[in-house]
N, C-alpha and C positions, 0 to 999 in steps of 0.2 A: 285504206279508209275503214275497213272492217274493224280493225283494232281500235281506231278512234271512236267509232260508233259504240263498240263494246264498253269502252271507258266512260262514254257519255251515259250509257244505260246504267252502268254501275253507280255513277254519281247521282243519277236521278232516283235509283232504287234505295240508296243508303238512307235518306230521310224517312222514306216509307217503311223500311225495315226497322229503323230505330223506333218509329211510332208504334209499329205492330208489337215490338218487344215490350214497350212501356204499357201498352193497352192490355197485353196478355197478363202482365204482372198485376195490373189493376183488378183483373177478374180472378186472380189466383192467390194473391197475397192475403194471408189470414188477417192482417191489420186493415184491409180495405173492406168497407161495408158491401161493395159490389160483388165480392167473392162469395157472398151468402145468398145471392139471388138464384132463381130457379135454373137459369141456363148459363150460370157462370162458368161451369166446367167446359161446356161446349164452346163458349165464346173464347175462353182462355186458350183452349186447344187450337181453335181456328187461327187466332192471332199469332200463337207461337209457331204454327206451321208456316204462316205467311212470313214471319220473321226469318225463319231458317231457309225458306226458298229464295228470299231476296237479299240475304246478308252476303258480305264478302268474306271468304275464308282465307285467313292468313296461314303461313307455314306453321304447323304444330311443333311442339318440342318433343324430344324423346321422353323426357320426364322420368328417367331411370336414375334415381338418387341412391338406391341401395339394392342389394341382391342377397338372397339367403343361400349360404354355403355351409353344408354340414350342420344345419340347424342354427347357424349364427348369422345375424344380419350384418352384412359388410357394406360400408359406404362405397359409393361409386362416383368418380369425378370424370366429367366429360371434357377431354382436353383436345386441342387442335395440334395434331402431330405434323401436319403439312398444310400450308395454305397456298393454293394455286388460283389463278384467275377464275377458272370455271368449276373448281371443286375444292372442298376442304376434306382432309383425311382426319377423321375423328378417332380418338383412342379412349375407350372406356376403362379408366384406370381404377382398379379395385384396391382398396386398402385391406390387405390380408394380415395385418399385424395382430389382429385379435384372434386369429385362427391358430390351432395347435400346429406344430411343425408338420409340414406336408412332404410327401415322397419326392416331389420334383416340380418344376414349373409346368403350368398348364400350357397346352399347345397354343401357339400364336396363330390367329386366324384373321385374314382380311376378307370382309364381306363386301362385295362389289354390288352396290344397289343400282337398280335400273335408272337410266336417264330417259324416261319415256312419258313424262307428263306429271307424275306424282313425285313428292319429296321422299327422301330416304327414310323418313319417319314411318312410311308405309311398312317398313320392316321392323317396327318396334317389337312385335311379338317374337320375331326371329332373334333379335338382339337379346331380349330379356330371357329367352329360353336357353340360348347358348352361353350367356355370360357367366353362370356359376362355374362352368368347367373349362372355359377358354379365355385366353387373353385376346380381347376382341378389338379390331379396327373396322371402320366402315367408311365408305365414300359418301360424302354429303354434297351432292351436286348443286351448283349455284343457279338460281333462276337467271336465264340469259338476259332478261330485260334489266337486270341489275349490274351487268358487266359492261363497262364503257367500251366504245368502239376502239379506243386506244389499246385495249388488251389484245386486239387482233381477232382473227377467226378461230373457230374450233371445229376441226374435222374429225371423222371417225379415226383417222390415223393418230390424231392427238389423244383421243380417248385411249387407244392402245398404249401409247407412250406414257400416259398418266398411270395406267395399271402397272406397267413395268417399273416406273419410278416409285410407286407406292410399295410394290413388293420388295424392291431394293431397300427401301427405308425400313420396312418391317423386319427384313433380314432373312438370312438363310434358314432353311428348316421350317418355314411357315406353311400355312395351308390357305387356299383361296376358295371362297364360295361365291358363286355368281347366280343371281336370281333373274330369270327371264331375259330381257334384252342384252345384258352384259355377257351372257354366255359366249357370244360370238367374239367380241373384242378380247375377252379374257383368254379364250382358246388361242386367239392370234398372239396375244402377249406372251403366253407360256411357250407357244411354238417358237417365237423369235428368241426368247431367253434360252430355250434348249439349243437352238441353232448357234447361238453366240457363245454357249458355254457359261452363261451367267451364273455366278455362285449363289445368287439369291433365288434360284429356281425353287418353286414350292415343292413340298413333299407330296401334296395331294391337291386335286381340284374337284370340287363338287359343283355340278351344273344342274340347275333346277328350272324346268319349264321354259327353255329358250329355243330360238329358231336357228339351230345349227344348220339344218337343211330344211328350209321352209317348203320344199317341193313335196315332202311327205305329209299326207293327210292335210292339205291346206285348209285353213280356216277362213272366216270372212275377212280377217285382217290381211292374210296372205293374198286372197283373191283380189282385194281392192288394189293392193300394191302392184299386182301383175296386170290388172285390167286397165289401169291408167298409165299414161306415159310420164316420164320424169318431168317434162315440160308442163304437164297438167298440174302436178304437185307444186312446181315452182310458181306457176301463175295463179293458182287457186287457194293455196293454204300457207303461203309465205307472206308475212307482212312486216312492216317496220315498226319498231317500238315507239310509242308516243313520247312527246317531250317531257312528260311528267316523271320519267324514270331515268336512272343513270345511263342506261343503255340506249338512249335516244338515237334513232336511225339504224340501230342494229337490226338486221333481218333475222326473223325468228319464225318458228312454228308455234303459234300461241297455245298456251296451256288450255285456254277455254275451248279451243277447237278440239283438242284431244279429249277433254272431258265430255264434250258433246258427243264425240264418237263412242266413248265408253258407254254413255247412257243409251245411245241409239241402238247398241247391240242387244240390250235387254230392257227395253222401256217398260214392259209390263211388270218386271221384277221391282223396278224403282217406284212405280206408281203404287203397287201393292205394299211396299215397305213404308211409304209415307202415309198411306191410309191406315195401316196397322199402328204407326206411330201416333196418329191422331186419336185412334181408339184407345191406345194405352194411356195417353194423356187424360182422356175422359175417365177411364177406369182407375187412374192413379197408380198404374203398374210402373213404379219408378225404375226397377231393374231393367225392364225392356226399353223404357224411355232413354235411360243412360246409355244402353248398348247402341241404340240407334244413333244417338248424338255422337258417340265416340267414333262410330264407323264413318258417318258422313262428314264429321269434322276433318277426318283424314282424306276421305274420298273426294271431297269437293275442293280441297286445297291443291292447286296445280301450279306448275311452273312452265315457262317458255323454254323451248329447245333452240339452240343455235341452228340457223337454216342450213349451214354447210354440213353439219353433223347429221341433221335429219335427212337431207337429200342423199348424202353418202350412204346412209343406212338403207334407204329405199332402193337405191341402185345396186349396191354391193351385196346386200343380204337377201333382198326379196325379189329383185329382178334379174340380176346376173349370177346369183348364187356362187360368188367367187370363192368362198371358203370351201364348200364341198367339191367345187370344180378344180381346186388347186391353182387358181389363177389370181389370187389376191396378193398384192404387193403393198407393204407399208413402208413408206420412205424408200421405195425401189428395192426393198428386201422381201423376197417371197415368203409368205406364211406357209410353213411346212409342218403340219401336225404329225407327220410320220417321223419327224426327228425327236419327238417326245418319247423318252424311254424310262426315265427314272421318276416319273410323277404318277401317282395312283389316280385313277379316274372313277368317279361315282356320278352317274346320271340319274335324275329323278324326274318323273312325269306324273301328271295327274290324269286319271282315267277320263275325267269329264272336262278337261281343259279346253276352252273354246277360243283361246288366243294362240297358244302354241300346240299344234295338233300332235297326236300320238306318233311317236317315232322321230320327231324333229330333233329332240335333245339326244335321244339314243344314238343318232347318227354320228355323234362324236366318237363312238367306239370304232366305227369303220374308218374314220380319219386317223385315229391314234392307234393304228394297228401294231405299232412297235412296242406299245406297253404290254408287258406280260399279262396273260389272261388272269393270273392269280391276283393282279393288282387292279383289276377292273370289276365294276359292279353296276347293276342297273336296278332301279325300283320303279314300278308303276303303282302309284298310290290309288287303291280302289275307292271309288266314291268321292274323289277329291277333284275340285275344279282348280282354276288357275290360282286364285288367291289362297285356297286351302293348302297349297304346297308349302307356303311359308308363314301362314298365320292361322290361328284357330286350334280347336281341340285335336283334330287329326294331325296337324303339324306337331303339336306338343307331345302327343302320345304315341304316334306311329312313325313320323318321319325324322324328327330331331334326334331321338335316341340312336337311330341307325347312322345318322351323320356323325354323331359324337363317337360312336363305336368305330366307324371307318377312319376317322381322323386319328384316334388313339392308336389304332392298329398300324398306322403308317407314320407316327410321330417319332422322330429321333430322340428329342429331349425327353419325351414321356417314357 
C-alpha cells in the first residue's frame, strides 16, 4: 500500500512542481517584466527550490560522448555488450583511429556498479577518469519495477553468476573494479572462477569501500541490519510494484525508501545544501548552482531492488557474515577466497566512510591469503568519505592514478 501512496503523492506533486518551474522562470527570464521587480530574484529562487523538491527524477545518462587521449579528442560510443533481464553490460567503445600508433591495447576493465538504490551513472566520474587509459565495461542495473514477473526472481546468487558471465564475455586477462556493495558478489564470483579453473579469471580485482566483513567497525547501516530480524525487513520494507509499471506485482525494496534512508543519515547536510543553493540562486552564482543540480539530479534518481536480492544481502552479508565465515554457498558451490592465487588484489577505503566502516574492505586480504603479498595492496584515502572514493577531486587526483598504476603493473597485454 505504501508504494501506491507514494505514486499518488508523486502524481499530485507533478502539477505543483511544473507550476513552480514556470513561475520561477516568470521571475527570472530577462524577457519577462516581472524579473525586474524588487523581489524577483528571491521569488524565482523560492519557486525553483520548490520545483526541485517536488519533481520526479528520471534515470540520468552517462553523457560521455568523447574523451581526451594524448591531447586528442576521441569519440566514444556507448554500446550494449550484453542485455540480461536485470542488467545491461555497457561497453564504452573509443574510436582510436585518429591517434598515432600506440604501444599496445589498453587494459580491459569491468566496473561492477552497485545495485543499492542508485543508477550506475553515479559512477560517471569513475568512468570518465578511467576511460582515457582503459577499455571500459560497466554493469548498468535495471530498475526492478521495469522487469516483468515473467523474467523470474533475482537472488544474490544470480548477481554472482551475472558477474561471472560478464567476465567471461570481456575475456581472459581483464581486470575487475567493484565499488561498495558489489565487492562481496565480485569476490564470490572470482573465488568460484578460481575454484573452477575458469580461463577468464581476471588479472586483478580492485575493491572499493565495500562490506566484505561488516563486523569490523560497524556503521549505522550495519547496525540496522543486525538490530532488525529478516522478517522485520520482509514485512516493513518490501512492497509490490503498482500496476503502472511493467513489473506489476513484483516484490521490491523501493528506491524511494532507500533514498529516504540516505537522507536520514545526514539530514543537516542536505538542509544546508539546499539553503546554500537558494542563496546561490539569489546571488547568481551559476557555477555553484549547476554543481548542486548535477549532484542532486544523480542523487535523487533511484531504482527499486528485487526483494529476493535485497533480503539475501541482508541475511548473507550483514546478519550471517557468510563470506568471512567461509559458509557461503552459491548454487551449492562453496565460495572459497583462499583458492584465489593468480589474481592481484587492491583494496581501497575512505578514512571518513560512514557506510562501509574502516577495515571492512581490507578484510579481503585475510580471506585471500593465498595471493602472494607482492600482489596485494591496500589504500586508506585520508579525508575521503564514501562517495569521495569514486567521485570528485580526491578520486581523480589521489585514488584513480594508483588504480591505473596497479592495473598496468598486473596487465598481461600491457
